[in-house]
N, C-alpha and C positions, 0 to 999 in steps of 0.2 A: 820062725824064719826071719832073716834079716831083710829080705826083699826079693822081688821076682825080677830076674834078669834074662833078657832075650839075647843070645849070642848068635851072630850071623857070620858064617865063614864057609867057603866052598871046600876048604881043607879039613877033612875029618879029624886028622891028628890035632890040629889047633882047637877044633871044637871040643874034643875030649880033654885036652890038656887044660884049657882055660875053664871049661865047665867043671872039671874035677877040683881044680884049685879053688874056685868060688863056692862050690858045694861044701867043701871042708870048712869054709868060713860061715856056713849057715844060710847061704843064699839058695833060693829055688831057681833052677835053671831050665830054660826053654831053648831049643836049638832050631836053627834054620840054615839051609845050605845055599840059598840064593836070594836075590832081591825080592822076587815075587812072593816067596814063602815068608820073608821077613815082614812084608806089608800085611799079608793075611794074618799072621800070628800076632802082630802088634795090634791090629784091629780087634782080634778075637780075645786076646789075653790081657791087654792093657798092662804091659810090664812096667815096673818102676824105672827100668833103665835098659837101653840097648847098647851092646858092644858090637860094632859093625865093621866088617872088613871092607876095604875100598875096592881092591882088585878082584872082582868076581865076574864070571861069564854072564853075558846078558846085561842086566841092570847092575851098574856098579854102585858102590856105597854112597857116592855123592848124589846120584839120582834117587836112591832110596831115601836119603835124608830129606831131599827137597819134597818128595811125594808125601812123606810122613808129616812134614811141617805144613803142607797145604791142606791136610785133612783135620777138621776140628777135633775128632776123637783121639788123634795121635799127635797133635801139633806141639804139645808141651811135655812129651816123654823125653827125658834127657838122652842124649846120644854121645857115645864115645867112639870115634873112628879109630880103628886098630889096624895098622898097615905097615908094610915094609917101605912105603914111599916116605922119604924123610926130607925132601927138599922144602924150602920155605914156601915156594909157590904152591906145592901140594897142600900144605897146611892152610894156606890162605883160601884155596878153593873149598877145603873142608869146612872152615869156619863160615865162609860166605854161604855155603849150602845150608847152614843151620846147626852144625855140630856144636856140642858144648865143650868137648875136650878132644885131644888128638894124641894118641900113643903110637910110638914107632916100635915095630917088631925088630928084634926080640926085646922084651922089657922084663925087668926084675919082678917076680911075683909080688913083692912087698909094695912096689910102686903101683902096680895095677890095682891091688886091693885098696891102697890109700886113695887113688883117684876115684875108684868106685864109691868108697865110703864118703868121700868129700861131696860128691854130687848127690848121693842119697840122703845126706844129712841136711841138705838145703830145706828150708820150710816148704811144705807142700802147698802148691797154688790151687789145686783142685781143678775140676773140669770147667771149661768155658763154653758158652754158646757158640754156634757157628758165627763166623765173622759177618756174614750177610745179615743174620738176625740181630747181631749186636749193634749194627749201624742204626743210628737214631734219626728220626725225622728232623729233630732240631740239632744244631751243631754241638759237637762235643766241647768239653772245657779244655782250655789251654792254660798251662801254668808256666810262666817264664822264670828262669833262674839267672840272675845277673850279679856280678861282683862289683863292689865299690872300687876295687882295683884288681890287678892280676895276682895270682898266687894265693888266693884265699880258700881254695877248695871248692870252687863253683861246680866243676864237673863231678867231683865225688858226691857232693850234696845232691845234685840233679839225679845221678844214678840211684842213690839210696831212696830218694823221694819217689821216683818212678816205681821202684820195686815195692815200696811200702804201699803206694796207691793200689797197685795190683793185688797185693796180699789182702788188703782190707776191703776192697770192693769186689774182687773176683772178675773185674771187667778188663777189657783190652786196654792196655796203656802203651803209648808210643813215646819213646825218648828220642828227641831229634836234635841234631846239630845243623846249623845253617852257616858255618864258618869254614869253607874249604881252605885247606892249607893250615888250619889251626885246630884240627880235631884231636881230642884226647880220650873220648869215651871208648872208641874202638880199641886203642892200646890198653886202656884200663880193663876191658872185659875180654881181651884175648883175640881181638880181630886186628891183626897187625897192619893190614892194608885194605882199603876199599875205595872203589871209584863210583859207588852208587850215587852219592850226592852230585859228584862232578857230572856224571851221565845225565842226571835229572836236570841240572842247571844248563846243560848244553842244548836242551830242547827249546824250541820257541815257546813263548808263554802260553799261547793258545793250544799247545799240544801237551801241556802238563795237566793230566786228568787223574782220576782216582786209580785207574789201572796202572798208570806209570808210577805213581807214588807208592802204591802197594808193592810193585815189583822191586822198588828200591829198598824195601824194608827187609831186615833179617830178624828172625825170632831167637831170642836168647833163652838159655835154659831156665832162667828165673820166671819166664812167662811174658816178659815185656818185649815189645817190638822196637827195633833200632833203626833210625835213619842216621847213618854215620858219615862224618866228614873226614876227608883225607888229612893226614898230618904233614904231608909233603909241602914245604914252604911255597914252592912255585905254583901250587894249585890255588893260591889266593887269587889268581887270574879269573877263577870261576866265581868269585864273590858275587852273590846275587844283588840285584837292585830291588827296588820296591815292588815292581810288578811280579818278578819271579818269586819273591818272598811271599807275597800275598797269595799267589796261585798255589804254592805248596801248602801253606797253612790252611787255606780253605778246603783243600782236599784231605788234609790230616784231620780236620774237624769232622769230616764225613766218615773217616775210617775208624777212629777210636773215640770212645767216650771221654778219655783223658789223654792229653798230650803234654809232656814236659819238655821244655826247650832249654838247652844249655846255651845261653846268650853271651857267655864270656864276660868281659868287663868294659867293652868299648861300645859307645852308641853310634855304630856305623849307620849308613843309610838303610841297610837291611835290618839291623836291630831296631832302629826307630820305627820301621814299618811293623816288625814283629810284635813289639810291645803293644801296639794298637789292637792286636788280635788276642792279646792275653786277658784272661779273666782275673788272674792274680799274678803279681810279680814278687818273687822272693828275692830280697836284696841281701846278699851275703856280705857280712862285715866282720871285723875283728875289733876287740876292745882297746884300740890304740888311738891316741889323740889325732894323729894325722889321718888315719883311716876314717875317723868320725867326721872330719871336715870333708873328706871325699864323699862320704855317704850322704851328707847333707846336700852336696852339689848334685849327686846322682838323683836324689829324691826330687830336687827342683827340676832337673832335666827330664825326668820321667813325667812329671806333671805337665811340662811344656809339650810333651808328646801326647797329651790328652789322656794320661793314665790317672784314674781317680785315686786320691790318697788312701782311701779306704782299702783299695786293692793292692797297696804296697805293703809287703809283709817282711820286715827285717828279721834276718836269722843271724844270730851271733855265734860265730864259730871260734872257740878257744883252741888253738892248735898247740900251744905251749902253756906250761904252768908258770904264770908270772904274777907277781904281787902288785907291781905298779901299772895297773891297767885301769881303764875308765869303768866305773861301776855301771851295772845294768840300769839303775835309776837315772844316772846322768845321760846315758845313751838315749833312753826313751824320752827324756826331757828335751835334749838338744834336737833330736829328730822330730819330735812331736808325734811319734807313732809308737804304739806298744809293740814290744818284741813278739814275734810269732813263735820263736823257739830259741833255745840255747843248746849248743852242742859242745860238750866238754872234751878235753884232750883224750885221745886214744891212739897214740902213735904206734904202739905195738900192733894193735888190731888193724890199723890202716896199712901197715907194712905187710902183715900176713895176708890180708885181703888182696893187696896189690900183687903179691907173688903168685897167688892162686887165681888171679883174674876174676875175683868175686866182689860183689858189693859187701860192705862192712856188715850190714844187717843180716846178710846171708851167711857170712863166715862165722858170726857168733850171735845167734838170736837170743842169747841170755845176757848180752852186754848192755851197759848203760846207753850206749849209742843207739842200739835197737829201740830201747824204751823211749828215748828222746825223739827219734824220728817218728816212731809210731804215734806218740802223743801229739806231735805237731801235725801229722797227717790227719789224725782223728779230728782235731780242732778245725782244720781247714775244710774238711768234708762236711762238718756241721755248720759252717758259716753260710749265710745267704750269699747268693751271687748277684752282683750288680751287672745288669746287661751291658755288653760292650757297645 
């Protein structure tokens, strides 16, 4: 058998049609005709994937998705919403509910099968303990990712690092953005619009608590949790100050054993506060002379923000194949810090992953990129942590 799929639809003809189509491809099919049955069977059968209709009497598909995401035993089962509702706003609601993919009826059988196989081919994350049990008495670790300048692939690296941490530890991992109006992780992973961070930053500082921060998170199909910033430029008006930044990070420490922050490339007031809460800072750079100068300035600025040099981890990302670049040895000598990792060019993989809204290491777990990210993650997990 290729995998166990739970199909949920109140239309019997659709259940039979989709079920027969997937059975012919070797999948084991379970069926449910309403939301309540879907939840019961998901808990009892632990399917590898749900194909879930949105418009059902009683509990609709969005509500079912939210409930499944809230229960530890079903939180990380991938979900494809399958519906005749094709408006962008409908898709946004679906993704914000926690769905991994969204298919509009009618769809070509080949597309449905391709979407199913794509999700089932992702590396399995395994079961996780209930969130309450996963919370530690001591704060979780926070890893910041910052670029020497813009356009170096900071968000791409942050996404893949977060997924790799989750794969290797089996722990809850949160990937967060604190730059309203400048978000890119949501677009990268298929969440085209979100106001979760804006809503959180609209609260008074003393009202930002664990419950409010958890409510702002969405769970991605890879198993990581996301705190997403809007990409709408005018939302920069929500840019947090030091107090809001500190409040959010202190609560993220309580929620997840690991948090990865996409810090962009500017040391704003918020970012300067954020780096003080980070256990390690990954400094993304490229092997170009100008970027090396900017990297040296960033290291100096991070140290001025009370970041210990031991906790600054340069990551060299080669995005193009070029002969006239600065050598690894010269980079390490000029920075005075050993490189934590080197990511070689993979433009085709990057493009394919972007089109499917997947992290690169999920799109191709046999790639060199996967090995490089995994090695870097393993090394970081084995390093001692200097107390903040």
